[in-house]
C-alpha positions as CSV (number, residue, x, y, z in Angstrom):
1,X,104.1,132.6,106.0
2,X,101.6,134.8,107.8
3,X,102.4,136.4,110.2
4,X,100.1,139.4,112.0
5,X,100.5,141.7,114.0
6,X,96.8,142.9,115.1
7,X,96.2,145.8,117.8
8,X,94.6,149.3,119.5
9,X,95.4,152.1,118.8
10,X,93.9,155.6,120.6
11,X,96.5,158.7,119.2
12,X,98.2,156.4,116.4
13,X,101.2,155.2,118.3
14,X,100.6,152.2,118.7
15,X,99.5,151.7,115.0
16,X,102.8,152.9,114.5
17,X,104.5,150.4,116.2
18,X,102.9,147.8,114.7
19,X,104.1,149.3,111.2
20,X,107.5,149.3,112.5
21,X,107.0,145.2,113.7
22,X,105.6,144.2,110.1
23,X,108.3,146.1,108.5
24,X,111.2,144.4,110.7
25,X,109.3,140.8,109.8
26,X,108.5,141.7,105.9
27,X,112.3,142.4,106.3
28,X,112.9,138.3,106.4
29,X,112.5,136.4,103.4
30,X,109.3,134.4,102.9
31,X,107.5,136.3,105.3
32,X,104.7,138.6,104.2
33,X,103.7,139.6,107.8
34,X,100.4,142.4,108.2
35,X,99.5,144.9,110.5
36,X,95.4,144.9,111.5
37,X,93.4,147.6,114.2
38,X,91.0,145.9,115.9
39,X,88.2,146.6,114.1
40,X,89.6,145.7,111.3
41,X,91.6,142.4,111.6
42,X,91.1,140.2,108.6
43,X,89.9,136.8,110.3
44,X,91.0,135.1,107.1
45,X,95.1,135.9,107.4
46,X,95.3,136.2,110.8
47,X,93.3,132.1,110.5
48,X,96.2,131.8,107.7
49,X,99.2,133.0,110.1
50,X,101.5,131.1,111.9
51,X,102.1,133.9,113.9
52,X,100.8,136.6,115.9
53,X,102.2,139.9,117.8
54,X,99.1,141.4,119.8
55,X,99.6,145.4,120.8
56,X,97.5,147.6,122.9
57,X,98.7,150.9,124.8
58,X,98.7,151.2,128.3
59,X,95.1,151.8,129.7
60,X,95.3,152.2,133.8
61,X,98.4,149.8,133.8
62,X,96.4,147.1,131.2
63,X,95.8,146.5,128.0
64,X,92.8,148.0,126.8
65,X,88.8,146.4,127.1
66,X,88.8,146.4,122.9
67,X,92.6,143.7,122.6
68,X,91.3,141.7,126.0
69,X,87.3,141.2,124.3
70,X,88.9,140.9,121.5
71,X,91.5,137.8,123.2
72,X,88.7,136.1,124.5
73,X,86.5,136.0,122.4
74,X,87.8,135.9,118.8
75,X,90.9,133.5,119.7
76,X,88.6,129.9,118.8
77,X,87.4,131.5,116.1
78,X,91.1,132.7,114.3
79,X,92.7,128.9,116.1
80,X,95.2,131.2,118.5
81,X,96.0,127.8,119.1
82,X,99.4,126.3,118.1
83,X,100.4,129.9,116.9
84,X,103.4,131.4,117.5
85,X,102.3,134.5,119.8
86,X,103.9,138.1,121.0
87,X,103.1,141.3,122.6
88,X,103.9,145.0,122.6
89,X,102.3,148.1,124.5
90,X,102.6,151.7,124.0
91,X,102.5,154.3,127.1
92,X,102.4,157.8,127.6
93,X,105.1,157.7,130.7
94,X,107.8,155.7,131.7
95,X,106.8,154.2,134.1
96,X,103.1,153.5,132.1
97,X,102.6,150.2,133.0
98,X,103.8,148.8,129.9
99,X,105.0,145.7,131.1
100,X,102.2,144.3,132.5
101,X,100.2,145.0,129.6
102,X,102.1,142.5,127.2
103,X,102.2,140.3,130.6
104,X,98.0,140.3,130.6
105,X,98.5,140.0,126.5
106,X,100.7,137.1,126.7
107,X,98.7,135.4,130.0
108,X,95.3,134.6,127.1
109,X,98.0,134.2,124.7
110,X,98.9,130.6,126.6
111,X,95.4,130.5,128.1
112,X,94.9,130.2,124.0
113,X,96.9,127.9,123.5
114,X,99.8,129.8,121.8
115,X,103.7,129.2,121.5
116,X,104.7,132.6,123.0
117,X,108.0,134.8,122.1
118,X,109.8,138.2,123.1
119,X,113.5,136.8,122.1
120,X,115.2,138.0,126.1
121,X,118.4,137.6,126.6
122,X,119.4,135.3,123.7
123,X,119.9,137.5,120.3
124,X,122.1,140.1,122.3
125,X,121.4,143.6,122.4
126,X,118.8,144.6,122.7
127,X,117.6,142.6,125.5
128,X,113.5,142.4,124.9
129,X,112.5,140.7,128.0
130,X,108.5,140.3,127.1
131,X,107.9,142.2,124.3
132,X,108.9,146.2,123.1
133,X,107.3,148.8,124.5
134,X,107.8,153.0,123.3
135,X,107.0,155.7,125.4
136,X,105.5,158.4,123.6
137,X,106.1,162.3,123.1
138,X,102.6,163.1,124.4
139,X,103.2,163.6,128.1
140,X,107.5,163.5,129.1
141,X,108.6,166.0,126.1
142,X,111.7,164.3,126.6
143,X,111.0,161.3,124.9
144,X,109.3,160.2,121.5
145,X,108.3,157.0,119.5
146,X,110.9,157.7,117.2
147,X,113.7,156.7,120.6
148,X,112.3,152.8,120.2
149,X,111.7,152.4,116.1
150,X,114.7,150.0,116.4
151,X,113.8,147.8,119.1
152,X,110.4,147.3,117.3
153,X,111.7,146.7,113.7
154,X,114.4,144.1,115.8
155,X,111.8,142.6,117.4
156,X,109.3,142.0,114.6
157,X,112.9,140.2,112.7
158,X,113.1,138.0,115.2
159,X,110.1,136.8,116.1
160,X,109.9,136.1,112.1
161,X,113.2,133.9,111.9
162,X,111.6,132.7,115.2
163,X,108.0,131.3,113.1
164,X,110.3,129.9,110.3
165,X,112.7,128.2,112.8
166,X,109.7,126.3,113.9
167,X,107.3,126.3,111.4
168,X,108.9,125.9,108.6
């Protein structure tokens, strides 16, 4: 089963987080996952995918305009309806709007007819209510993307397992 991760990245942080999610997805037998920058989405792969996770850095506490525009303009072209959907974010500050970014992604996914999944508290720790958020160390030197790697890998694994449960 194919799963796709689509992201926008300005400094490489969201790209790294997308890679960790893909790593977690690919750790599940029967899953072929790939990550695509918003500038180079493989539309045929996404059409075949049963699940799509979309990620964005926080841009004024929202997803980037590129992610927003892609979700609205390409949602139908890549046949998002009926697929499992998810979202993730990277932020520069602990309170940088990551949850708002994910909520806005999930809202458009729902409007596109996707089934959204996060695992919430159903899978135990770490609890991932809406989707994973990572704080980079570009501004907060006590923070750093690497501190969040395990959460992103676990999220990817859980997402892949749920996709298999639903579609296989």
